C-alpha positions in Angstrom: -0.1 0.0 0.0 1.5 3.4 -1.0 -0.2 6.8 -0.1 0.6 10.1 -1.6 -0.8 13.4 -0.6 -0.2 17.1 -1.0 1.1 19.1 2.0 1.3 22.6 0.6 -1.5 23.5 -1.9 -0.4 25.3 -4.9 3.4 24.5 -4.4 4.9 23.1 -7.5 7.7 20.5 -7.3 11.3 21.7 -8.1 14.5 20.0 -9.1 17.0 18.5 -6.5 19.8 21.0 -6.0 23.3 20.8 -4.7 23.7 17.0 -4.7 26.6 14.9 -5.6 27.1 11.0 -5.8 27.9 9.1 -2.6 31.4 7.5 -2.7 32.4 5.1 -0.1 36.1 6.1 -0.6 35.5 9.7 0.3 33.4 8.4 3.4 36.4 6.2 4.3 39.0 9.0 3.9 36.7 11.4 6.0 36.2 8.7 8.8 40.4 8.2 8.8 40.7 12.1 9.0 38.3 12.4 11.9 40.1 9.7 13.7 43.5 11.0 13.5 43.5 14.3 15.9 45.2 17.3 14.8 47.8 17.5 17.7 49.7 20.5 16.1 50.6 23.1 18.7 49.1 26.6 18.0 51.1 29.1 16.4 51.6 30.9 19.9 52.9 27.7 21.6 55.5 27.1 18.7 56.4 30.6 18.9 57.1 30.6 22.5 58.8 27.3 22.1 61.3 28.7 19.8 61.7 31.9 21.7 62.5 29.8 25.0 65.2 28.2 22.9 66.9 31.6 22.9 66.1 32.6 19.5 65.8 36.4 19.4 65.1 37.3 15.7 61.5 37.7 15.5 61.6 37.2 11.5 63.5 33.8 12.1 61.1 32.6 14.8 58.1 33.2 12.3 59.8 31.2 9.7 60.6 28.4 12.0 57.0 28.2 13.2 55.5 28.2 9.8 58.0 25.6 8.7 57.1 23.5 11.8 53.3 23.7 11.0 53.7 22.7 7.3 56.0 19.7 8.5 53.5 18.5 11.2 50.5 19.0 8.5 52.5 16.9 6.1 53.2 14.3 8.6 49.4 13.9 9.4 48.6 13.9 5.8 50.9 11.0 5.0 49.6 9.1 7.9 45.9 9.5 6.6 47.2 8.4 3.2 49.0 5.4 4.4 45.9 4.2 6.4 43.7 5.0 3.5 45.8 2.7 1.1 45.6 0.0 3.6 41.6 -0.1 3.5 39.6 -2.2 1.1 35.7 -2.3 0.4 35.0 -5.9 1.0 31.3 -5.8 0.4 28.4 -3.4 0.1 24.8 -2.8 -0.6 26.0 0.3 -2.8 26.6 -0.6 -6.5 28.3 1.8 -9.0 28.5 4.5 -6.4 30.5 7.5 -7.7 29.6 6.8 -11.6 29.0 10.2 -13.1 27.4 8.3 -16.0 24.4 7.3 -13.4 23.3 10.8 -13.0 20.3 10.3 -15.3 19.5 7.0 -13.4 16.5 7.3 -11.0 18.0 5.2 -8.5 21.2 7.2 -8.3 22.5 7.4 -4.7 23.4 10.8 -3.6 24.7 12.9 -0.8 22.5 15.3 1.1 24.5 14.9 4.4 25.4 11.9 6.6 22.0 11.5 8.0 20.2 10.8 4.7 16.9 10.7 6.4 16.9 13.9 8.2 18.6 15.9 5.5 16.3 14.4 2.5 13.4 15.7 4.6 15.1 19.0 5.3 16.2 19.5 1.5 12.6 18.4 0.5 11.0 21.1 2.7 13.4 23.8 1.8 13.6 23.1 -2.0 10.1 21.8 -2.7 10.9 18.1 -3.4 8.8 15.2 -3.2 9.7 13.0 -0.1 9.3 9.4 0.0 9.3 7.6 3.2 9.3 3.9 4.6 8.5 2.8 8.1 12.0 1.3 7.8 13.4 4.8 7.4 11.7 6.2 10.7 12.8 3.0 12.8 16.3 3.2 11.6 16.2 6.9 12.6 15.0 5.8 16.1 17.2 2.5 16.5 20.7 4.5 15.5 19.6 7.0 18.1 18.8 4.2 20.6 22.3 2.5 19.8 24.2 5.7 20.6 22.5 5.9 24.0 23.0 2.5 24.9 26.8 2.5 24.1 27.0 5.8 26.3 25.0 4.2 29.3 26.3 0.6 28.7 27.5 0.2 32.3 24.0 1.4 33.6 22.2 -1.0 31.3 24.2 -3.5 30.9 22.1 -5.8 33.1 19.2 -5.3 30.7 21.0 -7.5 28.1 23.6 -9.7 29.6 24.7 -11.3 32.9 28.5 -11.0 32.5 31.0 -8.3 32.7 33.9 -9.0 30.4 33.4 -8.9 26.5 32.6 -12.1 24.9 33.9 -13.2 21.5 31.2 -14.3 19.2 32.5 -16.3 16.2 30.6 -17.5 13.1 32.2 -19.9 10.7 31.3 -20.4 6.9 32.5 -23.2 4.5 34.0 -20.6 2.3 37.0 -18.3 2.4 36.0 -15.0 4.1 38.6 -13.0 2.0 39.1 -13.2 -1.5 42.8 -12.4 -2.8 46.0 -13.1 -1.2 45.2 -13.6 2.4 46.7 -10.4 3.9 43.4 -8.6 4.6 43.6 -6.6 1.3 41.8 -9.1 -1.0 39.2 -8.2 -3.5 36.5 -8.4 -1.0 34.2 -11.1 0.7 33.8 -14.1 -1.4 30.8 -14.1 -3.7 29.9 -17.6 -2.6 29.1 -16.0 0.9 25.7 -14.6 1.7 26.4 -11.6 4.0 22.7 -11.8 5.0 23.6 -15.3 6.2 26.5 -14.2 8.1 24.7 -11.2 10.0 21.8 -13.6 10.7 24.0 -16.2 12.2 25.8 -13.7 14.3 22.4 -12.4 15.4 21.5 -16.1 16.4 24.8 -16.1 18.6 23.9 -12.8 20.2 20.6 -14.3 21.1 22.3 -17.2 22.8 24.1 -14.9 25.1 21.6 -12.3 26.0 19.0 -12.3 28.6 16.0 -11.5 26.1 16.3 -12.8 22.8 13.1 -11.3 21.7 15.1 -8.1 21.5 16.2 -9.5 17.9 12.7 -9.3 16.7 12.2 -5.9 18.3 15.2 -4.4 16.5 14.9 -6.2 13.2 11.6 -5.3 11.6 9.5 -7.2 9.3 7.3 -4.4 7.7 5.7 -5.0 4.4 8.5 -2.6 3.0 11.6 -4.4 4.6 14.0 -5.9 2.2 16.7 -8.4 2.7 19.3 -5.6 2.6 17.2 -3.8 5.4 17.6 -7.1 7.4 21.5 -6.8 7.2 21.3 -3.2 8.3 19.0 -3.8 11.3 21.3 -6.9 12.2 24.2 -4.5 12.0 22.1 -2.1 14.3 21.8 -4.8 16.9 25.6 -5.8 16.8 26.2 -2.1 17.1 24.1 -1.5 20.2 25.7 -4.3 21.9 29.3 -3.8 20.8 30.6 -3.0 24.3 29.4 -6.5 25.3 30.7 -8.7 22.4 33.7 -9.1 20.2 32.2 -10.2 16.6 34.2 -12.3 14.6 33.7 -14.1 11.3 35.9 -16.7 10.0 35.9 -19.7 7.5 34.2 -22.3 8.3 10.7 25.5 3.1 7.9 24.1 2.4 6.8 20.4 1.5 4.9 20.1 -1.7 4.3 16.3 -1.6 4.9 13.1 0.6 4.4 9.5 -0.2 4.4 6.8 2.6 5.0 3.4 1.7 3.9 0.5 3.5 0.5 -0.5 5.1 -1.3 1.0 7.9 -0.3 -2.1 9.9 3.3 -1.2 9.3 3.0 2.2 10.8 1.1 0.8 13.8 3.7 -1.7 14.4 6.5 0.9 14.2 4.5 3.0 17.1 4.6 -0.4 19.0 8.1 -1.0 18.7 9.0 2.3 19.8 7.0 2.1 23.0 9.6 -0.6 24.2 12.2 2.0 24.2 11.0 3.1 27.7 12.3 -0.2 29.1 15.6 1.1 28.8 15.4 4.1 30.8 18.3 6.0 32.5 17.8 8.6 35.1 20.4 11.6 33.9 20.7 14.7 35.9 23.4 15.8 33.4 21.3 15.8 30.3 21.4 19.2 28.5 17.9 20.5 28.8 17.6 24.3 28.4 14.0 24.4 27.3 13.0 25.7 30.7 10.4 23.0 31.3 11.9 22.1 34.6 12.6 18.4 33.7 16.3 18.5 33.8 16.6 15.3 35.9 14.7 12.8 33.8 14.5 9.3 32.4 15.6 10.0 29.0 13.7 7.3 27.1 10.4 8.5 28.8 11.1 11.9 27.6 12.1 11.0 24.0 9.0 8.7 23.5 6.3 10.6 25.6 7.3 14.2 24.8 8.4 13.5 21.1 7.9 10.4 19.2 4.4 9.5 20.1 2.9 12.4 18.5 5.2 12.0 15.5 4.1 8.1 15.2 0.4 8.8 15.6 0.4 11.4 12.7 2.3 8.8 10.7 -0.5 6.3 11.3 -3.2 8.8 10.4 -1.4 10.0 7.4 -1.1 6.3 6.2 -4.8 5.9 6.9 -5.4 8.6 4.2 -6.0 11.3 6.9 -2.8 13.6 6.8 -2.8 16.5 8.7 -1.1 19.1 6.5 -0.6 21.7 9.1 1.4 19.1 11.1 3.5 18.0 8.2 4.3 21.5 7.2 6.0 21.7 10.7 8.4 19.1 9.9 11.0 21.9 9.6 11.2 25.1 11.6 14.4 26.4 10.1 15.7 29.7 11.3 19.0 31.6 11.2 20.0 33.7 14.1 23.6 35.5 14.3 25.0 33.5 11.8 24.0 30.2 13.4 21.7 27.7 11.6 19.2 26.0 13.9 17.0 23.1 13.2 13.6 22.8 14.9 10.0 21.3 13.8 9.2 17.5 14.4 12.1 16.4 12.5 14.6 17.5 15.2 13.3 14.8 17.6 15.5 12.4 15.5 18.5 14.3 16.3 18.6 14.3 20.2 21.2 11.7 20.8 24.6 12.8 19.7 27.1 10.2 18.3 28.6 9.7 21.5 25.2 9.1 23.0 24.7 12.2 25.3 21.2 13.7 25.0 20.7 17.4 23.9 17.3 18.6 23.1 18.6 22.3 22.8 22.1 21.4 21.4 24.7 24.0 21.7 22.5 27.0 21.7 24.4 29.6 23.3 21.2 32.1 23.6 18.1 29.8 23.2 16.1 32.7 24.5 16.8 34.5 20.9 14.7 31.7 19.2 11.0 31.5 19.0 9.3 29.2 21.5 8.4 26.0 20.0 7.6 22.4 21.7 10.2 20.7 19.5 13.7 20.5 20.3 16.3 23.1 18.8 19.3 21.5 17.1 22.5 23.4 15.7 22.9 22.2 12.3 26.5 21.4 13.0 25.3 19.1 15.6 23.1 17.0 13.7 24.1 13.3 14.6 25.1 10.6 12.0 22.3 8.6 10.7 24.7 5.6 10.6 26.2 3.3 13.0 29.3 1.1 12.9 30.4 -2.2 14.5 33.8 -3.7 14.7 34.2 -7.1 13.0 37.2 -9.4 13.1 37.8 -11.3 9.9 39.9 -14.5 10.1 41.6 -16.3 7.1 42.2 -19.7 6.4 45.6 -19.4 8.3 43.9 -18.1 11.4 45.1 -14.6 11.0 42.8 -11.8 12.3 42.2 -8.6 10.3 40.2 -5.8 11.8 37.2 -4.3 9.8 34.3 -2.1 10.4 30.7 -2.8 9.3 28.7 0.4 8.6 24.9 0.6 8.3 22.3 3.3 8.2 21.3 6.4 6.3 24.3 7.4 4.1 22.5 8.5 1.0 19.4 9.1 -0.8 17.8 7.9 -4.2 16.9 10.8 -6.5 13.8 10.2 -8.8 12.6 12.4 -11.8 15.0 15.0 -10.5 12.5 16.5 -7.9 11.8 13.4 -5.5 14.1 12.4 -2.5 14.1 8.8 -1.1 16.3 8.2 2.0 18.1 5.0 1.3 19.3 2.3 4.0 22.7 0.8 2.9 25.6 -1.0 4.6 29.3 -1.8 3.7 32.2 -3.5 5.3 35.7 -2.1 5.2 38.7 -4.2 5.9 41.8 -2.9 7.9 39.8 0.1 9.1 40.3 0.2 13.0 38.9 3.5 14.2 
């Protein structure tokens, strides 16, 4: 079942602007760049160091400082290049990414920001594009936020999942060689004989054998009418990422919105709400949560606040809309985008999917130096530079036939969007696994 409805009357669709193809290699390079801190001393610190060495000629000191900065920058650049050369894309749901000839293809995967659900909705609102959503998109937006939260509060919530304290190694074997190529972790990829869907499913089986409540599997991994086999891999990866502090995973051989389309059935959207209610079983009382909304609930159970204050209204409106009763006023409040003193602030109900930062900390008015400058709204206010990633990652150990172990990372979530008819954005769920990436 599919339902399409107009949100703003008399608002014509416009072409998608400012996009470029998603390229995994560029993504890898950016992740490596983030993982290597720029430890270069400041200009002033270097200046004082040379001055303390007894150099009195100011011109000479300035020259030495500039040379040192260039030297440090070059060392960092070479280190990034060295690490990048070691990485390899082993397997991915993304095909022909970066192929400029695909720009006319309606299934082209494009970058709108590394949270393609949030940014696609934002772009569609600002640029008058048609937005297409599945319940899988909304559930992944919730699950990725939940994963950030669980990993931050692992000590407090560990007993919800497991009854042990040290990390356990979970190993899955296959009859085929994990790595093609020369066995040094830089092969051409994971063997085509191997079903990565089966590998992730088998790993989830192992997780279920070692956690208190195996039903978490069916909660995290949905079965909406729109859920694909690739989605199953992504949500399996999300479960693995949520519990990555408990387990080591090892694979071995052996501005206005013109139009919205909601995919899936009414039952799918009802099921989405039911799944979200279970979040409240994982409450943490956090007196340090960043709450500057002035509502007096700074000390709070975070899951209760997220679900009751923000998510339920959103999910109820999805149900009503899928049932043919869209509230156009509510849909037009998906974005409340304002600029104040050069700072871009995102509000509207879309911001409810941006409350947990990548490190799991909760901020419903993130980094607003002067929140009183912004008009009152019941929705969170999020600085655009603070929008969290829409993807999660999980460390995976791959072993070759000789027993050598190679580190890798499995990434999954909202990286890119499909563009259709040059005026429609469809947030895409994707995954890929990278060898020799230990960040």
